[in-house]
C-alpha positions as CSV (number, residue, x, y, z in Angstrom):
1,X,87.7,139.3,121.7
2,X,87.8,140.3,118.1
3,X,90.5,138.0,115.9
4,X,91.3,138.9,112.5
5,X,91.0,136.1,110.0
6,X,93.0,136.0,106.6
7,X,91.1,134.9,103.6
8,X,92.3,131.6,101.9
9,X,94.3,133.7,99.2
10,X,96.2,135.8,101.7
11,X,97.3,132.8,103.3
12,X,98.3,131.6,100.1
13,X,100.2,134.7,99.3
14,X,101.9,135.2,102.7
15,X,103.3,131.3,101.7
16,X,104.4,132.2,98.1
17,X,105.9,135.2,99.2
18,X,108.0,133.5,102.1
19,X,108.8,130.6,99.3
20,X,110.1,134.1,97.1
21,X,111.7,135.5,99.8
22,X,113.5,132.6,100.7
23,X,114.6,131.8,97.3
24,X,116.2,135.3,96.2
25,X,117.9,135.3,99.4
26,X,119.2,132.0,98.8
27,X,120.2,132.8,95.2
28,X,121.9,135.9,96.6
29,X,123.8,134.2,99.4
30,X,125.1,131.6,96.7
31,X,126.2,133.9,94.8
32,X,127.8,136.0,97.1
33,X,129.6,133.4,98.5
34,X,131.2,131.8,95.9
35,X,132.3,135.5,94.4
36,X,130.9,134.4,91.2
37,X,127.7,135.7,89.7
38,X,125.8,134.4,86.9
39,X,125.6,137.6,84.9
40,X,128.5,139.9,84.9
41,X,127.2,142.5,87.4
42,X,127.6,146.1,85.2
43,X,125.4,144.8,82.3
44,X,121.5,144.9,81.7
45,X,121.4,141.4,83.1
46,X,123.5,142.0,86.1
47,X,121.1,145.1,86.7
48,X,118.1,142.5,86.6
49,X,120.0,140.1,88.7
50,X,120.7,142.4,91.3
51,X,117.2,143.8,91.4
52,X,116.1,140.1,92.0
53,X,118.2,139.2,94.5
54,X,118.3,142.3,96.9
55,X,116.0,144.7,95.8
56,X,112.9,142.4,95.6
57,X,113.7,140.7,98.3
58,X,113.7,143.6,100.7
59,X,110.4,145.0,98.8
60,X,108.8,141.5,99.9
61,X,109.9,141.6,102.9
62,X,108.6,145.1,103.6
63,X,105.0,144.3,102.0
64,X,105.2,141.3,104.7
65,X,105.7,143.6,107.4
66,X,103.7,146.2,106.4
67,X,100.6,143.8,105.7
68,X,100.8,140.5,107.1
69,X,99.8,140.8,110.5
70,X,96.9,139.2,112.8
71,X,94.2,142.3,114.2
72,X,92.9,141.6,118.0
73,X,90.0,143.6,119.5
74,X,89.9,143.9,122.8
75,X,86.9,145.5,123.8
76,X,86.6,144.5,127.1
77,X,90.2,145.9,128.3
78,X,89.9,148.4,125.4
79,X,93.1,147.5,123.7
80,X,94.1,146.4,120.2
81,X,96.9,144.6,119.4
82,X,99.1,142.9,116.4
83,X,101.0,140.5,115.5
84,X,103.7,140.2,113.1
85,X,103.5,137.5,110.6
86,X,107.2,137.3,110.5
87,X,108.8,138.1,113.6
88,X,105.4,136.8,115.6
89,X,105.9,139.9,118.1
90,X,102.8,141.3,119.6
91,X,102.3,144.8,119.7
92,X,99.5,146.3,122.3
93,X,97.8,149.3,122.6
94,X,95.2,150.9,124.5
95,X,92.2,152.9,122.6
96,X,93.2,156.0,124.0
97,X,96.3,155.9,122.8
98,X,95.1,156.7,119.1
99,X,93.0,159.6,118.5
100,X,90.6,157.8,116.6
101,X,90.3,156.0,113.4
102,X,89.2,157.2,109.6
103,X,88.3,155.1,106.7
104,X,88.5,155.4,103.2
105,X,87.8,153.1,100.1
106,X,90.4,152.4,97.6
107,X,90.5,151.4,93.9
108,X,92.8,148.4,93.0
109,X,92.5,145.8,90.5
110,X,90.3,144.0,92.6
111,X,87.7,146.6,92.8
112,X,86.5,148.5,95.8
113,X,88.6,148.0,99.3
114,X,87.7,149.3,102.3
115,X,90.4,150.6,104.1
116,X,90.5,151.7,107.8
117,X,93.3,153.9,109.2
118,X,93.8,154.0,113.0
119,X,95.4,158.0,114.0
120,X,98.0,159.4,116.2
121,X,98.4,163.1,115.8
122,X,96.6,163.2,112.1
123,X,99.5,160.2,111.3
124,X,98.8,156.9,110.1
125,X,99.8,154.7,112.5
126,X,98.3,151.3,111.1
127,X,96.1,150.2,107.9
128,X,93.8,147.6,108.3
129,X,92.4,146.6,104.4
130,X,89.1,144.8,103.6
131,X,90.8,143.1,101.0
132,X,93.6,141.1,103.7
133,X,90.6,139.9,106.2
134,X,87.3,137.9,105.6
135,X,85.9,139.5,109.3
136,X,87.0,143.0,108.3
137,X,83.1,144.5,109.1
138,X,83.5,142.7,112.4
139,X,87.1,144.2,112.8
140,X,85.2,148.0,112.0
141,X,82.8,147.1,114.3
142,X,85.4,146.5,117.0
143,X,86.9,149.9,116.6
144,X,83.2,151.7,117.5
145,X,84.4,152.6,121.2
146,X,87.3,154.7,118.7
147,X,86.4,158.1,117.9
148,X,85.6,158.4,114.2
149,X,87.4,161.0,112.4
150,X,85.7,161.0,108.9
151,X,86.0,159.4,105.6
152,X,88.7,160.4,103.8
153,X,89.0,160.9,100.0
154,X,91.7,158.4,98.9
155,X,94.2,159.8,96.3
156,X,97.9,159.5,95.8
157,X,98.4,162.8,97.8
158,X,97.1,160.8,100.5
159,X,98.8,157.9,99.7
160,X,102.0,159.2,100.2
161,X,101.3,161.6,103.0
162,X,100.9,157.8,104.5
163,X,103.9,156.6,103.3
164,X,106.0,159.1,104.4
165,X,104.3,159.7,107.7
166,X,102.9,163.0,107.2
167,X,99.4,164.1,108.7
168,X,96.6,163.4,106.9
169,X,94.4,165.9,108.0
């Protein structure tokens, strides 16, 4: 059984994002309950306030759901499980559920990052990026029982297809 391990910096990132999320939601709730906002809502400062207390928490929450999950590969039973950081829910799939996996290399501010995509019906179901897991190579080896669908060149149109759930092949 292969269990993903977050790097120390990703644990720190999880904690920082969680604290930011809680703080921003706290600011919004306090402002909403008091019915007094620290700035006029229909001003530039008000727009920034709304962005900070409503939009930013939604973005942070979405990123935490999308990226912070533990991957558990059980080659004996031919299953892969994903445990969400936020909710703690575990979703398990048989290897047969997926058509296969593809890989790519993304250029980020941290350099080149290997990424695996688990694919069903030509649509990316899960993304596993090397910058999140210390044992990425071990995880990649765990998926060798799945069909390898090839290398996909990472481009901006590809990222839009993935984001909107469109077929990538």
